[in-house]
C-alpha positions in Angstrom: 80.1 110.4 107.3 80.9 107.7 104.7 83.8 105.7 106.0 84.0 103.0 103.3 82.1 101.4 100.4 82.1 97.6 99.8 81.1 96.7 96.2 82.0 95.6 92.7 84.0 97.7 90.3 81.7 98.6 87.4 84.0 101.0 85.5 87.4 102.7 85.6 88.3 105.9 83.8 91.1 108.4 84.3 91.4 108.6 88.1 87.9 107.5 88.9 86.6 104.0 89.9 82.9 103.4 89.8 81.9 101.0 92.5 78.5 99.4 92.6 77.1 99.1 96.1 73.7 97.5 96.2 72.6 98.9 92.8 74.0 102.4 93.4 77.1 103.5 91.4 79.6 105.6 93.4 82.2 107.6 91.5 85.3 107.6 93.6 88.5 109.5 92.8 91.0 106.7 93.5 94.8 107.0 93.2 95.4 103.3 92.2 93.0 102.9 89.3 95.8 101.0 87.4 95.5 98.2 90.1 91.7 97.9 89.9 89.9 95.3 87.7 86.4 95.3 86.4 83.9 93.1 88.4 86.4 92.9 91.3 84.9 93.0 94.8 86.6 95.4 97.0 86.4 97.8 99.9 87.4 101.5 99.3 87.9 103.7 102.3 86.4 107.1 101.6 86.6 110.9 102.3 83.8 113.2 101.1 85.2 116.7 100.1 82.7 119.5 99.9 83.7 122.9 98.6 81.7 125.9 97.4 81.4 124.6 93.8 82.2 121.0 94.1 81.6 117.7 95.9 83.9 114.8 95.4 84.3 111.4 97.0 88.0 110.3 97.4 88.9 106.7 97.9 91.8 104.8 99.5 93.1 101.3 99.6 93.6 101.4 103.4 92.9 103.3 106.5 96.5 104.3 106.8 96.5 105.8 103.3 93.3 107.7 104.1 94.9 109.1 107.3 97.9 110.2 105.3 95.6 112.0 102.9 93.8 113.7 105.8 97.2 114.8 107.2 98.3 116.1 103.8 95.2 118.2 103.2 95.7 119.7 106.7 98.9 121.4 105.4 98.2 125.0 104.5 97.8 125.4 100.7 97.5 121.7 100.0 94.2 120.6 98.6 92.6 117.2 98.0 93.4 117.1 94.3 97.1 117.6 95.0 97.2 115.2 97.9 95.5 112.6 95.7 98.0 113.2 92.8 100.8 112.6 95.3 99.3 109.3 96.4 98.8 108.3 92.7 102.4 109.1 91.8 104.1 107.5 94.8 102.8 105.1 97.4 102.0 105.6 101.0 105.3 104.2 102.3 107.5 106.3 100.0 105.7 109.6 100.9 105.8 108.9 104.7 109.5 108.0 104.5 110.3 111.2 102.5 108.4 113.3 105.1 110.1 111.6 108.0 113.5 112.0 106.3 112.9 115.6 105.4 113.4 114.8 101.7 112.4 118.1 100.1 113.8 117.0 96.7 111.5 113.9 96.7 108.4 116.0 97.6 109.2 118.7 95.0 109.1 116.0 92.3 105.4 115.5 93.1 102.7 117.1 90.9 101.7 120.5 92.2 104.4 120.7 94.9 107.0 123.4 94.8 109.9 124.1 97.2 107.7 126.1 99.7 105.0 123.5 99.8 107.5 120.7 100.2 109.1 122.5 103.1 105.7 123.2 104.7 104.7 119.5 104.4 107.8 118.5 106.3 107.5 121.2 108.8 103.8 120.3 109.6 104.0 116.5 109.4 107.5 115.3 110.3 107.2 113.1 113.4 103.4 113.0 113.2 103.0 110.1 110.8 103.3 106.3 111.3 106.6 105.5 109.7 107.1 102.5 107.5 109.5 101.1 110.0 106.7 101.0 112.6 104.9 98.3 110.6 108.0 96.2 110.2 108.2 93.3 112.6 110.5 94.0 115.5 111.7 90.4 115.6 114.2 91.2 112.8 116.3 93.2 115.3 118.4 91.7 118.1 116.7 92.2 121.5 119.5 94.5 122.7 119.0 96.9 119.7 115.2 96.8 120.2 115.6 97.7 123.9 118.0 100.5 123.0 115.5 101.9 120.4 112.7 101.7 123.1 115.0 103.6 125.5 115.6 106.3 122.9 111.9 106.6 122.3 111.4 107.1 126.1 114.0 109.9 125.9 111.6 111.7 123.6 113.2 111.2 120.2 111.0 110.9 117.1 110.5 107.5 115.4 112.1 108.6 112.1 115.3 109.8 114.0 115.3 106.6 116.0 115.2 104.5 112.9 118.4 106.2 111.6 120.1 105.4 114.9 118.9 101.8 114.7 120.5 101.5 111.3 123.8 102.7 112.7 123.4 100.4 115.8 122.8 97.4 113.5 126.3 97.8 112.0 127.8 96.7 115.3 126.8 93.2 116.3 126.8 91.6 119.8 126.9 94.7 122.0 125.0 95.4 125.3 121.9 97.5 125.5 123.9 100.3 127.2 126.5 100.3 124.4 123.7 100.5 121.8 122.1 103.4 123.6 125.5 105.2 123.5 125.8 104.6 119.8 122.3 105.7 119.2 122.7 108.9 121.2 125.9 109.7 119.3 124.1 109.2 116.0 121.1 111.4 117.2 123.4 114.2 118.4 125.2 114.6 115.0 
């Protein structure tokens, strides 16, 4: 319905940024108000949450952050306020990495997240998020390791698991693709 707002920041209070778009002030619940400056021109990606007694506009710094928020609120028992508090406490990359690594302890440290909720988030979302490593340039890896990682992906392994295997493969320089695949498979089968 309302994908984003371009405008100038008029006010910042608590977790709300007021953005002026063509003379209209939009109150947006924004997880990064500490990074926003008055009179700054910016684009905020938005999600409108409507419940029985409330209507709120939530804002995000990127499409990826918005997609993570939507995935988080799809988890049973996790609402927009809790998902927004998670994004405010830790960034997109840290949350995605924790979910992909199955880090219950990290998620339990988030506001409003207990052991059951942390486990449910991992159960529902692990392997369904773009991992931080997906955005890293592939040129940093030797071609043989990159080819081995692609082969593991074709075998059906999840990106988070493949990244762990790639880290182990990187410890052994100058091997063939087949040797890296063997190392990767051994790491994945542990």
